[in-house]
Steps between C-alpha positions, in 0.01 A plus 500: 500500500634846401430791725461845353547778743538865416819646640544876501853627515553849628794714409676649805445874532778753498558677831253784543240356255143423608312183423259509207128526553304192397315554175169374379490248210441664163654830613689635196738690727600205716855369524388167354402674178837676504683169519319392184694761303254791515649839571328786674506811287468856619236691305641832378161671523363402841840400649350181649635150479233281364354278239477761224743670265522870433301472177218315683493722811142551620602835653655655187208741448531626858878552493640848429642539152877484489688747283586250227619560146293756313545501126520869419728659243784724612463875480560693178868564574570126523566505873312305765129557555392737779502367859208271574499361146755232425619395159802318364785732411805358320829541691644749249195731547509506882612801699878511531561246221854502364457598134877502437520125561231421243678707237835337577352153448401578139744395231651757270383365165626790293832318441333165434565298185284218365685205348291284265565165331679330790540121501325276756831439679576866572532604866541835678872431544537466121337838440710657774820363348404619151392855596737600780778558248316822404466641853367430849177297497250534788268217397477214251170314467393213275126433466424135576215262429292441813510119489809399301721783635665527158575840349204682348717635220550852635657683791588840639829664596522823703808718475616765744565752220291549187813541284606144586159375386535686170840337440356154577209551260727616217741207544266210589193564285529237226779317688502120472475342846435131575409430131240780500509862384430737792265797467597764758299820555392741772225347713311830505558682175642845583317802356 
């Protein structure tokens, strides 16, 4: 004969803790329901621990309205909306924004040259090696296919001085490189 007896094990309490109150069966807030994996959540509207979430709070109509996000456009000058009305303002439009930093981050494309008819094997280092004989180069870029990562057939080279770019165009336009004839021109046609 097998005897089945329910044995309750109690966890020892930390010093200074009080014993738990006995709970009634079916109580959703009891410790037994907590052991089953349920978590007590704090409602953000009524600030009570309970069996409802914030979106299902029965007291949400009675709670005072919090100053949440209000979708209003900024004022005419592009600055933040007047106090009391809140709207998103990009960081560069906020009071005290550093406008010098944004202008320093822009590339100087006036000395930029576009190189067309590059082979699939061309890399930035190849362009740099080819063009730095004409003067200091600040950037060499080869457009690449998104998936194969092979050359897209064109690239850009930025020179420090415009005169160096003019020399490179006059010497390398029509130049045979990697079994192809290069076409070299200003990336933005000067007026």
